[in-house]
Structure formats: C-alpha cells, structure tokens
PLY file of the C-alpha trace (Angstrom):
ply
format ascii 1.0
element vertex 239
property float x
property float y
property float z
element edge 238
property int vertex1
property int vertex2
end_header
-46.74 2.28 14.34
-43.35 3.58 14.66
-40.38 1.45 15.55
-39.91 3.41 18.74
-43.43 2.75 19.67
-43.34 -0.77 18.70
-40.05 -1.07 21.10
-42.07 0.52 23.96
-44.90 -1.65 23.59
-42.65 -4.83 23.81
-40.85 -3.53 26.94
-44.11 -2.79 28.55
-45.56 -6.24 27.97
-42.53 -7.50 29.31
-42.89 -5.45 32.44
-46.40 -6.61 32.86
-45.19 -10.28 32.34
-47.77 -10.80 29.39
-46.91 -13.15 26.71
-47.75 -12.12 23.29
-47.32 -13.52 19.72
-46.18 -11.64 16.46
-49.75 -12.02 15.30
-50.76 -9.73 18.37
-47.83 -7.37 17.82
-48.98 -6.90 14.10
-52.51 -6.23 15.10
-51.71 -3.83 17.79
-49.50 -2.01 15.21
-52.25 -1.80 12.88
-54.93 -0.98 15.41
-52.67 2.14 16.50
-52.20 3.38 12.82
-56.10 3.19 12.04
-56.80 4.90 15.51
-54.67 7.84 14.70
-55.78 7.92 11.02
-59.38 7.72 11.89
-58.80 10.37 14.73
-58.26 12.79 12.06
-61.97 13.07 11.20
-63.69 11.47 14.39
-62.90 12.39 18.15
-61.57 8.97 19.28
-58.65 9.98 21.35
-56.81 13.27 22.80
-53.41 11.44 22.20
-51.87 11.56 18.86
-48.23 10.55 19.48
-47.86 6.62 18.87
-45.68 6.34 21.65
-48.46 7.79 24.18
-51.10 5.79 22.41
-48.79 2.57 23.54
-48.25 3.87 27.13
-51.60 5.31 27.90
-54.11 3.03 25.96
-52.45 -0.05 25.04
-50.27 -0.90 27.99
-52.95 0.51 30.45
-55.63 -1.65 29.02
-53.34 -4.63 29.08
-52.66 -4.13 32.69
-55.86 -6.16 33.34
-54.29 -9.30 31.96
-52.13 -10.38 34.70
-55.01 -10.85 36.99
-56.10 -13.98 35.15
-59.58 -13.14 35.36
-60.34 -12.98 31.72
-59.07 -15.83 29.86
-61.91 -17.85 28.20
-64.70 -15.66 29.78
-67.34 -13.84 27.98
-66.50 -10.21 28.52
-68.49 -7.01 27.90
-66.48 -3.79 27.59
-69.05 -0.97 28.83
-68.53 2.58 27.08
-65.60 1.19 24.94
-65.18 4.53 23.09
-62.35 3.70 20.77
-62.12 0.08 21.92
-60.22 0.44 25.24
-59.67 -1.70 27.31
-61.69 -4.62 25.47
-59.79 -4.95 22.10
-56.59 -4.66 23.29
-57.38 -7.54 25.60
-59.01 -9.55 22.92
-56.00 -9.20 20.72
-53.34 -10.14 23.45
-55.69 -13.07 24.77
-57.55 -14.63 21.96
-59.73 -16.75 24.28
-61.47 -13.91 25.42
-65.12 -13.95 24.17
-65.55 -9.98 23.75
-68.55 -7.53 23.24
-67.90 -4.03 22.74
-70.52 -1.65 23.81
-70.86 1.88 22.81
-73.63 4.56 22.57
-72.46 6.09 19.66
-73.18 4.67 16.28
-70.24 6.12 14.43
-67.90 4.77 16.94
-69.38 1.28 16.64
-69.42 1.17 13.19
-65.76 2.00 13.16
-64.95 -0.58 15.59
-66.86 -3.27 13.53
-65.08 -2.09 10.42
-61.56 -2.32 12.43
-62.44 -5.86 13.85
-62.91 -7.01 10.14
-59.55 -5.56 9.20
-58.05 -7.13 12.36
-59.46 -10.51 11.62
-61.56 -10.71 14.79
-64.80 -11.84 13.37
-65.87 -13.05 16.56
-65.91 -9.68 18.54
-69.47 -8.34 18.66
-70.04 -4.57 18.40
-73.14 -3.19 19.76
-74.53 0.05 19.57
-76.78 1.20 22.83
-77.12 2.75 26.20
-75.86 0.56 28.82
-79.00 0.97 30.93
-81.19 -0.02 28.09
-79.16 -2.95 26.78
-78.49 -4.62 30.17
-82.35 -5.20 30.26
-82.33 -7.04 27.16
-82.72 -10.88 27.54
-79.46 -11.69 25.54
-77.44 -9.26 27.76
-79.05 -9.25 31.31
-76.62 -11.09 33.64
-75.01 -12.74 30.31
-71.46 -12.03 31.07
-68.59 -13.46 33.23
-67.01 -10.06 33.31
-67.91 -6.53 32.76
-65.02 -4.02 32.07
-65.00 -0.31 31.94
-62.22 2.42 31.72
-62.88 5.96 32.87
-66.52 5.96 31.73
-68.29 7.53 34.82
-67.98 8.01 38.43
-68.06 4.64 40.43
-71.65 4.85 41.66
-73.07 5.42 38.27
-70.64 2.91 36.68
-71.66 0.12 39.07
-75.08 0.50 38.07
-74.35 0.78 34.20
-72.17 -2.48 34.53
-73.07 -4.79 37.12
-76.53 -5.72 35.73
-74.60 -7.29 32.76
-72.62 -9.84 35.09
-74.01 -13.02 36.11
-73.88 -14.00 39.65
-70.20 -15.44 40.25
-68.89 -13.10 37.76
-66.82 -9.85 38.03
-66.91 -6.32 37.44
-63.48 -4.57 36.86
-63.67 -0.81 36.91
-60.24 1.06 35.65
-59.88 4.37 37.46
-57.37 6.87 38.76
-55.45 6.02 41.96
-56.93 8.95 43.68
-60.70 7.56 43.88
-60.85 6.42 47.58
-63.88 8.46 48.18
-65.53 7.81 44.90
-65.39 4.02 45.64
-66.37 4.38 49.22
-69.58 6.23 47.91
-70.36 3.47 45.45
-70.65 0.54 48.34
-74.13 1.04 49.03
-75.48 0.97 45.42
-72.89 -2.18 44.64
-74.50 -4.18 47.40
-77.94 -3.41 46.35
-76.88 -4.39 42.79
-75.77 -7.75 43.91
-71.92 -6.97 44.41
-69.61 -7.45 47.35
-67.17 -4.79 48.86
-65.02 -3.58 46.02
-61.25 -4.76 46.30
-58.66 -2.05 44.98
-55.22 -2.75 43.48
-53.08 0.01 42.19
-50.49 -0.48 39.46
-47.90 1.89 37.76
-47.98 2.08 34.14
-44.92 0.67 32.22
-42.36 3.18 31.12
-44.08 5.89 33.22
-44.34 7.18 36.73
-48.25 7.21 36.37
-50.43 5.22 38.95
-53.64 3.71 37.88
-55.72 1.19 39.75
-58.41 -1.63 38.95
-61.48 -1.76 41.21
-62.79 -5.32 41.16
-66.42 -6.20 42.31
-67.53 -9.70 42.79
-71.06 -10.21 41.91
-72.58 -12.66 44.80
-76.26 -12.26 43.88
-78.70 -11.37 40.88
-79.56 -7.78 40.29
-82.91 -6.82 41.28
-85.31 -6.33 38.33
-85.81 -2.55 39.35
-82.33 -2.13 38.32
-80.66 -0.43 36.26
-82.86 2.54 36.80
-83.39 5.19 33.85
-80.57 7.27 33.12
-82.00 10.65 34.78
-82.09 8.81 37.86
-78.73 7.02 37.74
-77.01 10.39 37.19
-78.42 11.59 40.51
-75.96 9.27 42.37
-74.00 11.21 44.87
-70.18 10.84 45.29
0 1
1 2
2 3
3 4
4 5
5 6
6 7
7 8
8 9
9 10
10 11
11 12
12 13
13 14
14 15
15 16
16 17
17 18
18 19
19 20
20 21
21 22
22 23
23 24
24 25
25 26
26 27
27 28
28 29
29 30
30 31
31 32
32 33
33 34
34 35
35 36
36 37
37 38
38 39
39 40
40 41
41 42
42 43
43 44
44 45
45 46
46 47
47 48
48 49
49 50
50 51
51 52
52 53
53 54
54 55
55 56
56 57
57 58
58 59
59 60
60 61
61 62
62 63
63 64
64 65
65 66
66 67
67 68
68 69
69 70
70 71
71 72
72 73
73 74
74 75
75 76
76 77
77 78
78 79
79 80
80 81
81 82
82 83
83 84
84 85
85 86
86 87
87 88
88 89
89 90
90 91
91 92
92 93
93 94
94 95
95 96
96 97
97 98
98 99
99 100
100 101
101 102
102 103
103 104
104 105
105 106
106 107
107 108
108 109
109 110
110 111
111 112
112 113
113 114
114 115
115 116
116 117
117 118
118 119
119 120
120 121
121 122
122 123
123 124
124 125
125 126
126 127
127 128
128 129
129 130
130 131
131 132
132 133
133 134
134 135
135 136
136 137
137 138
138 139
139 140
140 141
141 142
142 143
143 144
144 145
145 146
146 147
147 148
148 149
149 150
150 151
151 152
152 153
153 154
154 155
155 156
156 157
157 158
158 159
159 160
160 161
161 162
162 163
163 164
164 165
165 166
166 167
167 168
168 169
169 170
170 171
171 172
172 173
173 174
174 175
175 176
176 177
177 178
178 179
179 180
180 181
181 182
182 183
183 184
184 185
185 186
186 187
187 188
188 189
189 190
190 191
191 192
192 193
193 194
194 195
195 196
196 197
197 198
198 199
199 200
200 201
201 202
202 203
203 204
204 205
205 206
206 207
207 208
208 209
209 210
210 211
211 212
212 213
213 214
214 215
215 216
216 217
217 218
218 219
219 220
220 221
221 222
222 223
223 224
224 225
225 226
226 227
227 228
228 229
229 230
230 231
231 232
232 233
233 234
234 235
235 236
236 237
237 238
C-alpha cells in the first residue's frame, strides 16, 4: 500500500471512530498489496488504485464496526468475494469469529492462502452456495450475525442469509442508499424467514461524498424448514 493510501486509511478510521493497532494496519497494507497483485490474474475487483481500495473497500467494510454488534460474535460473510466486508472486520476486531463463504473455488483458495499469510488461522474459508450450505447442520442457524455486501437484491439476499442466523441474532446487509423500494419489497420474505422489519442507517464513506447504508434485520424466530428454497425459486423474488 502506498504512503498516501495508508494515510487515507488512518484518517478514515479516525473519522469512523474505530481504534486500530499497528498489527492491523500492517495486515491491511499486506491485504491491499495481495489483492491488487492477484487481481492481475483473477477478477477480484474493478478497483486498481490503492487509495480507492482503501475508500471503497476497506473503509466501507469497516463502517459496520461502530454499531458494536460484531465484537466477540460468530459471524458469516455470505458471498464474500475478495473478503469484503468480513476480512477487514476481522483484521480490525480480532474478537470476531469469522467464516467467509463464496461459491467460487478459486476465490476461496486465494482467501485461505491470504488468511495464512495474514496469520489469521482461525478464519474459516468455505466454498459453497449459500442456499445449500445453510441447510447443513453445522451452519443452519449457527451464527450470531450474517453480513453481506452488494451480493443481490434484498428479497434474494434475505433468503440467502437469514437461515444462517440463530434466533436473537442479526443480518446486516450493506446496500446503496437508494434502495428504499428494494428493502420494502423484502419485508414479507423477511417476516417469513423469522426476521423483523428492517432498520436502515445511512452513512457517508470517509474522505468521499458517497452515501451507503446498512440494513439491519433482527432474527426473532427460527427459519421454517422449507427455507431457503432452491435457487431457481429464490431468484424469482420480485422487487
């Protein structure tokens, strides 16, 4: 990571009121370097400027931490891609017990290799489809929190994520701040899956004029055994 990008990271974390250690700073620097290096041979991100990686990936991911809902919790990042937001959250808060889930084997292999290099041996990297993995005994309602960032529209995303969350836990979806209609369209399926009405909080990305939002769903009841449905049925969800 360049000096300019590192300075940007420090300023952004200060603006978010997130404490960090030198070890976390070093890990994020290495994460950025390995991401951009691997991106030359694997499609991980459209962003190639280290400063933009910091703003649009690292600080955006870190924006979940001020909510104080993740520390010490068992968290699954559904459709993690290049590790966002989960890996950034785990680096900044070592008390998070993290599982990264993605359907693409090559990405999961890279994430596992990256976690070894970052000395994060407790992070689980799993290959699989969310609607299939959440039916497995070890994962069904086995997490305190499920997080996901820009993976799918809210009705689809809710069905992919809420079955992972135990009753009393949370589902955190990171979305654009122009998703009111999309969120409203998900309320029926969220209720069916055991969740309560979503709570929306908008935030500005540090060092930008970009606004994003966190959609928080409290899981009040277990998910019925009929859910999640097969992918062909899930993707029919209307927005």
